[in-house]
C-alpha positions, 0 to 999 in steps of 0.5 A: 777264571779259565776260558771256556772250551767247546764242551764247557759251552755245550755242557752249560745247556740244562736241556741236553736233548738237542746238543748233538744236533747243535754240534753239527751246525756247519761253521759258515760266515759270508756276505754277498752285496747286490748293488742292483737290488740294494740288498746285502745277504749275510750268512751266520752259521755256527758258533759266535765269538773268536775269543773262544775258538778259532773256527768261530766268527766275531762282531768284527766280522759282522761290522766289516760286512755291514760297512761293505753293505753301505745303506743296503737292506740286510738279509741275515740267514741265522743258524747258531747255538750261540757263543760269546754273549758280548759278541752277540750284544755287539752284533745286536747294537751294530745291526740296530744302528744300520740305516737299511731294513734288517730282516733275519731268517732263523733257518734252524737255531737261534740259541743263547747269544744268537737269540740276542742277535735275532732281536736286532731284526726289523722283521724276524722270520722263524722258518719251518721247524726252527727253534729259539732258545734263551737261558742264563749267562754262564762262565767257568771260574776257578778261585775263592768264594770271593771270586765266585761271588764277584763272577755271580754279580757280573753274570747278574748284571749281564743278564739284566742287559740281555733281558733289556734287549729281549724287552725291545721285542717281546710282549711278555712282562719283564718278570716272565722273561726273567723266569724263562731265562732262568729256566732255559726256555726253548721255543718253537717258531709259533711260540716265538711269534706268540711271545713277540720275539719273532714277527712271523713263522714261515708256513703260517698264512697271515696274508689278510688279502688271502682270507675270505672276507665276511660281508656285512648285509644292510637292512635293505639287502636282507629285505630284498633277499627275504622278498625273493625267498617269499616269491620262490616259496609261494604256491604256484597259483599265487606266484607272480612273474617278477617285473624287469625292475625287480629282477635287476634289483635281486641281481644287484643284491646277489652280487658278491654273495655265494650260498 
């Protein structure tokens, strides 16, 4: 077995359309803790897993940031092509054990191992234009046919564990998730929400309070409106002046309705 290089990592993507964009993600990791608001904001940009490259970050970095957060709610800004699967799994489990609420914003990409981290969110928000990608685990090996078969078995078991993580959020069946993993599936923000991986796509107005409310008319409401219309439609010589009580009743029935 040999260690993966950066090129090996990106070459493992079946869809090479976005690779150059993914390579341009700046490597950035930092944590800011606000004791007044009891929130900690963590930025996770770039490749995950120091076991691969010196310019990445690891599960140990996240663990330290969470320890410093104490019981604060955590807000994570995520933009990553992925990286080491086991670091991604470790970060997922560490975030799931955190006492405070975990909100994750996918600012650009949540691919591969980063999609595993995203599943730790109590609320996962896909920002405008962001993408979510799941695919097969991969590795580069050198050796005999026995070595290759053993590695294939390890990758199969690893994927089963990763699918278990996806199943904690998605509304898809396990068979559907497996098929999407095998095919390497890239999801828009809206698709990620539709499949249950994310809770919200930024820009979609899901606030029920802002939606127009449908008003249900009672039988008495309908009769009152009908009587009013009949009075309006009478010939002039038959039209009667409504009494003060009738005027008050009609006014009450009109309240809250717009025609």
